[in-house]
N, C-alpha and C positions, 0 to 999 in steps of 0.2 A: 504494500500500500504506500502511496506517495506521502511523503512528509511535507507538510505545509509550514511556511514561515508564519510566526505569530507576530502581529503588529499591535503595539499598545498605542492607542490613539486617544487624545484628549480633545474634546469638542465643546466649545461654549456656544450653544445653540440659542442665541438671543432672539428677541422679538424683531429687531431691525437688521442685525448682521449675525452671520455665523463666523466664528473665529476658531482657528486651530493653528498649529505650528506652520508658519509660512503660508497661511491661507486665510483669506477674508473675502466674503461675498454677501450680498444682500439676502435676507431671509424671505425670498419671494419665489413662488412656484406657480406656474400656469400650466394646466393640462392643454396639450396641443391636439388639434384635430388631426386625424390620420393623414390628411392631405396637405397639412401645413407644416413646414419646417421652420425652426427658429432661425432668424437671421440676426438676432440681437445678443445671443448668449449661448451657453452650453445647454445640452439636453441630456436627459437621463431616461432610459426606457426601463420601466419596472412593472412587472406583472402585465406585460402586453400593452401598456399605455406609455405615451411619450410626454415628458414634462420639460418645459423650459425652466431653467434655474437661474435666479438672479435678476429676473425681470418681472415687472408687475408690482402689485401692492403687497407689503408685508402682511403676514398672517399674525394678528395680534391676539390670537386665541390663548387664554390663560392656561387651559388644560392641554399640555403637550403630549400626554400619554394617549395612545391609541388615536393619534392624529396623523393622517396620511401626509399632510404637508410637512410636518416635523420629520416623519420617517424619510421622505424624499430628500430633505435637506441633509439629514445625517448620512444617508447612503451616498449622496453626491459628494459630501466632504470626505468620506472614506475612499470613494473611487478616485478622487483627485490626488490622494496621498499614497495609495497603495497601487503600485504599478504591475505587480504580478497578476496573472489571470485568475489565480485561486489563492486565497490566504485565510488564515485564522485571525480573528480580531478580538482583542480585549479593549473595551471601550470605557472611557470616563466621560461623563456628561455633566453639564451644569443644570441647576434648577434655581429659580429665584427663591430667596429665603421664605417668602410667604406661601410657596407651593411645594417646597422641598419635602416636607413631611409626607405628603401623599405621593409625590412623583418618584421618590427614592425607591419605592417598592413597585410602582406600576409601570414606569418607563422601561425597565428591563424586560417585562413580560412580553411586550410586542416587538422587541428588537432581537432578542436572543434567537438564534437559528440561522438557517441558510437563506441567503439573499442573492439573487442573480440580477445583474444590471448590465446595461449597455451604455457606455459614456460616449456622447457625441456620435452615435450611430455606428461606431467602429470598434470601440474597445470593450470587449466582453469580459466581465469580471464576476466571480463567484466568491462571496464572503461568508464565512462561518463565524457569526458573532457568538462567542462562547461565554463572555462575561461582560456585564454592564454595571459599572459603579456610578451612582449619581451623587454629586456633591453640591453643597450650596454654591451659588455663583462665584463668590470671591475665592473659594478654595481651589477652583480649577486652575488659577494662576500657579498655585503651589504644586499641584499635581503635574502640571506641564514642565516644571523645573526640577522635579524630584528625581531621585535615582540617577543623577549624572546625565540627564537627557535621554533616558531609556525610551521615553514616549515619542511616537512619531507625530 
């Protein structure tokens, strides 16, 4: 059986911007019609649907767990950082202090598992999200600098 590299990725999935190591983009997602391609930004195909990422209006939904827009943003951030076609992912996410208590248990439930995506119509990737840790927003800065830069 093939041994896959495990990437430890820290993502601050904010309401207006998604931030990660060497990555910053607007927290915007628009589902594209099958006949329309994005000319303004990157696309991500997930579960047979194509999404334009980084264009449109930000989703200001307080509840990020079980939210498709949030999932697309997270998968896109992973796809931008992991170049291998298949990889294991250990994920650290942020949650605002006022929603952290609920989201620390619920966010992992809909993210853990296998995810297949296509980045910009050409780059096929399969991620196996094995672990998701949710920290209060300000703690993500420390997680990103912890362990001598072990996180991607």
